[in-house]
N, C-alpha and C positions, 0 to 999 in steps of 0.2 A: 504495499500500499504506500502510495506517494502522498505524505502529508500536506506537502505545497499543493498539489493538486486538488486535494480534498478540500483545503481552506479555500481555494481559488472557486471552487464550484459551489460550496457554500455562500460565498460573496456574490457569486453571480447569479445561481438560482434560489437562495434562502432568503432569509431576513436576518441581518447582523447589525450591530453598533459599535462604536469604537471608542475606548476612552475608559478609564478606571471608575469614575463616577457613573457612567452608564452602566458600567457591570453591577456595581455594588447598588444601585437602584433597581437593576432586573432583579438582582440576587433577592434583596428586600422583599421585592413584591411575587416573587417565585415565579418568573417569566422566561427565565433563561433555561435552555437545554444544556448548554457547554460554556464555558468560558476558558478563552487561550490567553495564556500570558506570555510575553517577550521571557528569554532567559535574563535579560539584563536590567528588569523591572525593578525600581528601587525598594529596598527589603520592607520599609514601610508600607510602601502601597502591596506588596506582595501579602503581608502579614493582614491587611485589611481585607483583600479581596478573598484571600483563603478563610478566614474566619465567616465572613458572609456566605461562602460556598458552603462549608461545613454545615451551618446553620440551616442551608435551604436544601442541604443534600442535591448539590448540584456537581458535576465532576468538573475539575479544572484540569486543564492541558497546557504543559510549559512547552513552548515553542524553542526548539534548541537554537534559533538565530536570536540575533538581536532586534530590538523593537524598531530599526529602520529597515530589517532584513522583513518583517513582518508586516510592516506598510507596503513594501513593493512588492509582498503577494498578495495583498489586499487590493492593489491598485491605487494606493493612497500616495500623494506626495511629501506625506511626513512621516513621524514615528508613530507606531503605535505600539503601545505597552501592553493593552488589555483590548479584546474583541469578545463579545457576546454574541452568542447564536442563540437566536430564538427559534427560526426554523430551519431545517437542515437543508431543505431542497432536495438536489438529486446526488447531495453528498453522502459518501460513507465515513464520516469522521469520527462519530462515534464508537468505529472499530479501532481506533487507534487508542480512545481510553481503556476499552475492553482488554487490551493485549498488556497495558501497564498493571 
């Protein structure tokens, strides 16, 4: 399974949002299906997102690249430290979570 391809398919065919604040809000409201965080997300933000995800029982996937890499995969011209997936679309990204 190609994680980069799965993320791109989720962006193109599903419903996603970008940013830590958006992720925390979606987790609090139990709207998220998956949260992806970049490897270089600041520790305080990582702890916040992880805490909210554990309370909401939503899986977190750590992307192996930087926030700039994650932004590039998503087709965004800026850093993406966290992204929330609301609807998967045609993506099989949840399989990556099941493998871990």
